[in-house]
C-alpha positions in Angstrom: 66.6 2.4 141.1 68.0 -1.0 141.2 70.8 -2.4 143.2 72.1 -5.9 142.1 74.4 -8.1 143.0 75.7 -10.7 140.3 78.8 -13.3 140.1 78.1 -15.3 137.0 76.3 -12.7 135.5 72.8 -14.2 135.4 71.5 -11.5 138.1 73.3 -8.5 136.3 71.4 -9.4 133.2 68.1 -9.9 134.7 68.6 -6.1 136.4 69.2 -4.7 133.2 66.2 -6.3 131.3 63.9 -5.3 135.2 65.5 -1.5 134.0 64.7 -1.5 130.7 61.0 -2.7 131.2 60.3 0.0 133.9 61.4 2.6 131.6 65.4 3.2 132.1 65.9 3.1 136.0 69.3 3.1 137.2 71.3 0.3 138.1 74.1 0.1 141.1 76.2 -2.6 141.6 75.7 -4.2 145.3 79.2 -6.1 145.0 81.4 -3.0 145.9 79.9 -2.3 149.2 80.4 -6.3 150.1 84.3 -5.8 150.3 86.4 -5.3 153.3 86.3 -1.6 154.2 83.5 -0.5 151.7 81.6 2.6 152.6 78.1 2.5 153.5 75.7 1.8 150.7 73.4 5.0 150.3 70.9 5.5 148.1 68.5 8.5 147.2 65.6 8.1 146.4 63.2 10.7 144.4 59.6 10.9 145.1 57.7 7.9 143.5 61.1 6.1 142.8 60.7 2.2 143.1 64.0 0.5 145.1 64.4 -3.0 143.8 66.5 -5.6 144.8 68.0 -8.2 142.5 70.3 -11.2 143.4 70.9 -14.6 143.4 69.8 -17.1 145.6 72.6 -18.9 147.4 71.6 -22.1 149.3 68.1 -21.1 149.8 69.5 -17.5 151.6 71.7 -14.3 150.8 74.8 -14.3 149.3 77.4 -14.0 152.3 77.8 -10.5 153.4 75.0 -9.1 151.4 72.6 -9.1 154.3 74.9 -6.7 156.2 75.0 -4.6 153.4 71.3 -4.5 153.3 70.6 -3.7 157.0 72.8 -0.9 157.4 72.2 0.6 154.0 71.1 4.8 154.0 68.0 5.4 151.9 67.3 8.9 151.5 63.7 10.3 150.6 61.9 6.9 151.2 58.5 7.1 152.0 56.3 3.8 152.7 53.5 3.2 150.4 55.1 5.7 147.8 58.6 4.3 147.2 57.6 0.6 146.1 60.3 -2.0 147.7 60.7 -5.2 145.8 62.9 -8.3 145.6 63.6 -10.2 142.2 65.5 -13.2 143.5 67.4 -15.2 140.3 67.2 -19.4 141.3 68.2 -22.4 139.4 65.3 -24.2 140.7 63.8 -22.2 144.5 64.4 -19.7 146.6 62.9 -21.4 150.0 62.2 -18.6 152.6 64.3 -16.1 151.2 61.8 -13.1 150.8 60.8 -13.7 154.6 64.4 -13.3 155.3 65.1 -9.8 153.1 61.8 -8.6 154.1 63.4 -8.8 157.6 66.6 -7.3 157.2 65.8 -4.4 154.7 63.3 -3.4 157.4 66.3 -3.0 159.8 67.1 -0.1 157.3 63.6 1.3 158.0 62.4 -0.6 154.8 58.8 -1.8 154.3 58.9 -4.7 151.8 56.1 -4.8 149.6 56.9 -7.9 147.1 59.2 -10.7 146.2 59.6 -12.3 142.9 61.6 -14.9 141.4 63.3 -15.8 137.5 64.6 -19.1 137.0 68.3 -18.9 135.8 71.0 -21.5 134.7 72.6 -23.2 137.8 76.0 -22.1 138.5 76.6 -24.0 142.0 78.3 -27.2 141.4 80.4 -28.2 144.9 77.4 -30.2 146.7 77.1 -33.9 145.5 74.6 -34.2 142.6 74.8 -30.2 141.9 76.1 -29.3 138.4 75.3 -26.8 135.9 72.2 -27.4 133.6 72.5 -29.3 130.7 72.4 -27.5 127.4 68.6 -28.2 126.5 67.6 -27.0 130.2 70.1 -24.0 130.4 68.6 -22.5 126.8 65.0 -23.0 128.2 65.5 -21.0 131.1 67.7 -18.3 128.9 64.9 -17.9 126.5 62.1 -18.0 129.0 63.9 -15.2 131.1 62.8 -11.9 129.2 59.1 -12.7 129.3 59.5 -13.9 133.0 61.1 -10.1 133.6 58.7 -8.5 131.7 55.6 -10.1 133.9 57.4 -8.8 137.1 57.9 -5.3 135.8 53.9 -5.2 135.3 53.1 -6.0 138.9 55.9 -3.8 139.6 54.1 -1.2 137.8 50.5 -2.2 139.3 52.0 -2.1 142.8 51.1 -5.5 143.8 52.2 -6.7 147.3 53.1 -10.1 148.7 55.3 -12.8 148.2 55.3 -14.6 144.9 58.5 -16.0 144.9 58.9 -19.9 143.9 59.6 -21.6 147.5 59.8 -24.8 146.4 59.4 -28.2 148.8 60.2 -27.7 152.7 61.1 -23.7 152.2 61.7 -23.6 155.6 63.9 -26.5 156.4 66.0 -25.0 153.6 66.1 -21.3 154.2 66.4 -21.8 158.3 68.4 -25.1 159.0 70.5 -26.0 155.5 71.2 -22.0 154.7 72.9 -21.3 158.5 75.0 -23.8 158.1 75.9 -23.4 154.1 77.0 -19.5 155.4 79.1 -21.3 158.3 80.8 -24.3 156.8 80.6 -24.4 153.5 81.7 -20.5 152.0 85.7 -21.5 152.7 88.0 -20.9 150.0 90.7 -23.1 151.3 90.3 -25.9 148.9 90.6 -23.6 145.5 93.8 -24.4 143.7 95.1 -23.2 140.4 96.9 -25.8 138.5 100.2 -24.5 136.9 100.0 -26.5 133.9 96.6 -24.8 132.9 96.8 -21.5 135.0 98.4 -18.8 132.3 98.5 -16.0 134.8 96.0 -13.8 133.2 94.5 -12.4 136.4 90.8 -13.1 135.3 89.7 -14.6 138.5 91.0 -11.8 140.5 88.8 -9.3 138.2 86.1 -11.1 138.3 85.7 -11.8 142.1 83.0 -9.7 143.4 83.8 -9.2 146.6 88.0 -8.7 145.9 88.9 -11.9 147.7 91.2 -13.0 144.9 95.2 -11.7 144.6 97.5 -12.7 142.1 100.5 -12.6 144.2 101.5 -16.3 144.1 104.6 -16.5 142.0 104.0 -18.9 138.9 106.4 -21.9 138.7 106.0 -22.6 135.0 105.6 -18.9 133.7 108.6 -16.5 134.3 107.6 -13.1 135.3 103.4 -14.6 135.8 101.5 -15.1 138.9 98.8 -17.2 140.3 96.2 -16.2 142.2 95.7 -16.6 146.0 92.4 -16.9 148.0 92.4 -14.6 151.3 89.6 -15.8 153.2 86.9 -14.0 152.5 85.1 -16.1 150.1 81.2 -16.1 149.3 81.4 -19.3 147.1 80.0 -17.8 144.0 82.0 -19.8 141.9 82.9 -16.8 139.4 86.4 -17.5 139.5 85.9 -21.2 138.6 83.4 -20.6 135.6 85.0 -17.5 134.1 88.7 -19.2 134.4 89.4 -19.0 130.3 91.4 -22.2 130.9 89.5 -23.6 133.6 92.5 -24.1 136.0 90.7 -23.7 139.0 89.4 -26.3 141.0 87.9 -26.8 144.6 89.6 -30.0 146.0 87.8 -32.7 144.0 84.7 -31.5 144.1 84.4 -29.7 140.5 86.1 -32.5 139.2 83.8 -33.7 136.0 82.0 -30.7 137.1 80.4 -27.8 134.1 81.0 -24.2 133.8 78.7 -21.8 133.2 78.6 -17.8 132.5 75.7 -15.8 131.4 76.0 -15.3 127.3 73.9 -12.4 127.6 
């Protein structure tokens, strides 16, 4: 069983590849359980079936709201040592101490973490100064390398290896223990999101792709009769799916997205 969360498609693509490499493992989207009022995530494992988690690194930690889903999940049929529990995190650069954070979180659901891995995928976060999507050659190099990287992880999972094999980068403790909590608390507000009325066509794509259902198309469009514009409702995780998927690039986050690029996984 592979449980994944994805915003711009990188982790969804990686989860699908991993499922194929492991002989057709079932895949489930955890985003549905990160929405307000969602039921508890419940999984039933067969004897010897692995339980694998695939999701992106957000500021060297969890995507907001995901930790609560994992800590409270109900896993039936799990036997330590027989059901392999692994993490494959997608990241643009490094993961910090995400593996430790994840292993401690899933332990609250009664799971023993066996191993963690990372695979490099194109960058999507553009809101910090100096942060942008990758240049075309870097993006393409990461996408070209991903299948072999996932295949290697699958072989390690089949072999039952244990340990933290994630790419932690420099100063991982500072990034995960100091920067991430500040990011989750202060940098995930949706108050700066705006849709430009001249560019917005009222298609609703932003609401469709928001993984946590935070966007509604309820503001009357001032320029297009019968159309509506997006409203952000205060429960954002700053995944930027709305920004990247907008077909007319009508969405901005204050001035922080000015001159920044766009990316969605083409696979």
